[in-house]
N, C-alpha and C positions, 0 to 999 in steps of 0.2 A: 771284267765282265760288265759291271755296272756302267763303266765309262763308255763302252761300245754301245750299250743299250741307250744311254742318254744321247749319244751322237746320232743313233738311228732315229730316236724319237724327235730330235731337233730337225732332222732331215724330213721326217714325215710331217711334222708341223709346218715346215716351210712349203712343202708340196701342197698341203691342204689349204694354207693361206693363199697360195696362188690361185686355187680353184674357187675359194670362197667368194660368193657375191653378196652384196648387201652389207658389207662391213664398213663402218665409218673409219676415216683415217685415224682417229684417236684410238680406236680399237686395234687397228693394225700396228700402230706405234707401241701400244701397250704390250702386245705379243712380241714385237721385235725387241723391246727392252728386256723382257723376260728371257728371250733366247740369248741375248747378249750376256745376261747375268749367268745363265747356265753354262755358256761357253767359257766365261771367266772362271766359274767354279771348276770346270774341267781342267783349266789351265793351272789352277792352284790346288789341286786335289789334296795335297798334304797339309795345307794350312787351315787355320780356323775359318769357318765359313759363316756367312750372313744368314741367320735364321729367318730373316724377313722375306727371303725369297719364297718360301713355302706359302706365307701369307699372301703374297702378291699373285702367286699361281692360283691359289684358291679364289681370290677375288676375280681373276680373269675367268676362271671356270664358271663362276656364277653368271658372268656377263653373257657367255656363249651357250649355256646349257640348253635353252629352248630353241634358239635359232640356228645353231651350228653344232649338231651332235658329233660330227667327226672331229672338230676342233676340241670339243669337250672331252672326247675319249682320249685324244693324245695328251691333253693337259692332265687328265687323271693319271695316265701312265707315267708322265713326268713326275707328278707328285709322289706316286707310289715308289718309283725308282729312287728318288731322292730320299724318301723315308727309309727305304731299305738300306741306304748308304749311311743312315744315321744323321741325315741333314734335315 
C-alpha cells in the first residue's frame, strides 16, 4: 500500500514540476534528486534505508512553501508516507 502511494506521489510531483513556473534549475535538480532517492528506496524496500532522505525532503519543503503550494503539499505527503513506513 505504501509503495503504491509513494509511486503515485512521485507521479503527482512530476506532473506538478512540469506545470511549475518560476523554478530555478537548481531547484528542479534538487527535486529530481529527491525523486531518484525515493525511487531507489522503493527498489530496495527490504534493506536498511538512508535516514537523510527525510531531512532533504524537509529542506526542499522549506524552499517551496511560499511560492509553490502544490509542490509543498506533495512533498509533505511524501514525508508523511515515508514516516508511516518507519523511514
